[in-house]
C-alpha positions, 0 to 999 in steps of 0.5 A: 179021665177025659177033660173037656178044654176050657172055653178060654183055651179054645177061644185063644186058639182060634184067635190065633189061627182059626179065627183068622181064616177066610172061607172058601166059597165056590159053586157047590160048597156047603156055604153060601154068602149070608145075604144069599140065605134069604133068596135061596130056595131050600135045598133038596136036603133041606130037612137033613140034620147036620151033625158036628162033634166038638171037644168043648161041651156047651154047659148051658144057654146063659148069654153072659156064661156061654153066649159065645157058642150061639153065633158059632152053631147057628142059634144066635147072631151078632151085631157085625160079622167078623171078616179076615181083613179085620173090617167087620160087615153087616149082620144084625146091623146094617152099619156102625159109622163113626160120626165124631171122636166119641159118637157112633150111629148104629143102623139096625136092619128091619124085621128081626125077630127073636125065636119066641116071635118078639121083635128086636127094634131099636128100643129093645137093642138099646135096652140090651146094649145098656144092660151089657154095658152094666153087666158084661165085664168085657164090655165094661172093660172095653167101653167104660162109661159108654151110653146108648140112646135111641135117635129120632130116626130109630138109629142108635147113638153109642157114645164113649168117654174116649175115642175108640177106634176098634168099636166096630171090631167090638160089635163083631166080637162074640165076647161082647154084645151077645144079642137075646131077648132081655125081658124073656131072659130075665124071667128064666132065672137061668133055669135050663128048661126055662131057657130053652122054652123062652127061645131068646136068641135070633138065629136060624136054629132053636135049641130044643134040648141040652145035656151032657152029650149033646145040643139039639136044635131045630130049624126056626120056622119064623127066621127073619133072614129067610129059610134055613138050609137044614132041618136041624143041627146036632152038636155032640160033645166028644172030648177025645179027638180021635173018637171025634174023627172015628165018628166021622169015619163011622158015619155017625157025625158029619164034621169033627171039629178041632182035629189034631194035625198029626192025625192027617196022615192016618186019613190019607186015602180014607174015602169015608173022612178027610181033612178040610182046610181053610186059609192061614191067618195070623200067627199060631201058638205063641212062645210066651216068654217069662222075662222075669226069669234070669235065663230070659231076662236079657233082650239079646238072648230072647232075640237069639233064641227066636232067630235059632228057630227053623220056622220053615222046618216047623210049618213044612216038615213037623206040621206037614204043611198044615202051617205056613212059616211065621215071620210077622206078628199079624196076619201078613194080609193085613196092611200094618203087618211087618216082618219081625222074626226070621231064622238067622243062626249067625246073627243069633250067635252074634247077639248071644256073644254080645249079651256076654254068653259063651259057647262050650263043649256042653253048650252055650253059657250065660255070662254068670256061667249058667247054661242057657236052658229052659222049660217049655210048657205044653197042654193036652187040650191042644196036641200040637203044642206037644208036637211043636215043643218036641221039634223045638227041643230038637232044634235047640239042641242042635245049637247047644241049648238044652230044652225040657218039656212039661205038660200041664193041665192048665197053662193059664193057671200055671203061667199066672205063677212064677215057676215057668220059663216059656209056654207053647200057647194058642194066644193070638194077636187080634181079638175075635172081632179083628181088633189089634188093641186088646191083645196088646193091652192084655198081654204086652202092656205093664199091668195087663190082665193076661201079661203073664210075660211080665213085660214092663216097657214104658215106651211100649206102654206109651205106643199102646195107650196112643194106639187105643185113642188113635181114629186116624187110619194112617196114624194108627198104622204108624203106631202098629208098625212101631209097636211090632218093631219094638216087640221084635227088637225086644224079643218079648214073644215069638210064634211057631207058625200060622196054622191052617184051619182044619175040620174032618168032613164026612161024605154028606159034606165033602165040600165043607170048609171052615168059615171065618171066626168059628162060625161052623153053621149058619142059615146057608149051610147045606148038607150035600155036594 
């Protein structure tokens, strides 16, 4: 039976790769800059309905449960718009400015209305943000004790208990301040039809029906930021990747999301459908190591394993050029990124020798006499994880290290236990909004809620804690460099490559290119050349 991937696995994937992709904006492309939407005249195909097929079912329209889908498919919007360089730009807010160590001034754009016609003013936004601070677990974790009030000039003052250098990124994070009409929502009782009737969001497309098969939306005739470029949007839920691509080939949908990289070859020369690629961002598919396992307990062994990987071959040959080789913990375009990984077999063998390992006819042995052998976890929701694992298995075999592969239905559930070695999983190194701090706290700090690797390093903890309250950009960069150096020196985790974001597009949208941060549809989206 086909099973839809969880929202967590999908979001992790795109924080790792797709969420760091830049949009290509050229004359005639399917996307325009957001600010152009209001001034653009309706295109000749403005009444067209764009159809997308996704592998992730939208189960409801409840803000705290599935609100992150809204900004991706055009029925909701965020306070700030995430950007590839980690510096969000305006969206519903004109700006968010740090006025002191703990105070931020938020300036809301004028004339914003919800789809039901109710206004989004400073008072409504302050009440909604206060509600999030009390009810949204992600927000309460990142901004404990924060308060929001309306100032005399109708701007908002957000006060935090501690300096929060990533505040702008939090405002651009789809898991944080989902924007909706709070009073209208509270009258729905989460009833599916009442949620549709309440029209609680601000986006250019209004949900009119939601079933197990699809979400149907129509253009918002009173959209606050201009005329939407489409008459409507349909999002079809198709769990099988091959079926999504076939639907594009048959003209049943315009865009298939989340195509497996290995499918690219099958579309060469196909005039009905083609792969459309964006720019690579941060590293993709983390080799999450369980350092509590004896085979991975020694830092020099972990570093050696990462030196034995042929990153160029993974990207160029195995993944057919749809990946870029990885060397840095962050997107190399970011100012604080440094190289910490490379292929160096001689250094790897030296490190293994220093760790007391010896090489025999049967392969490398630990000082205990046990072979250096481990298991890789993969999962069917991300077919690339299997492809990468098979390639890694072959590469390690050439160097005398035995690797087995085990596919599991839920890597998160598996790694919450202790019976695993290394997971090939799609965790990234920055948040959805572009903040490097939350992933460090979750995955690398002692006691982090996603520290599946069981890392416990007081020096690393101290650096992460200091970074979390450092507002000075130069000092923060220095801390990030030290953190990366320490992660590299200890070989805590590695990555397989930098994935280029891809969709499969049909004949009606030949120039559609994946936008940054999973924003598949917005007011500027058009059908046609």
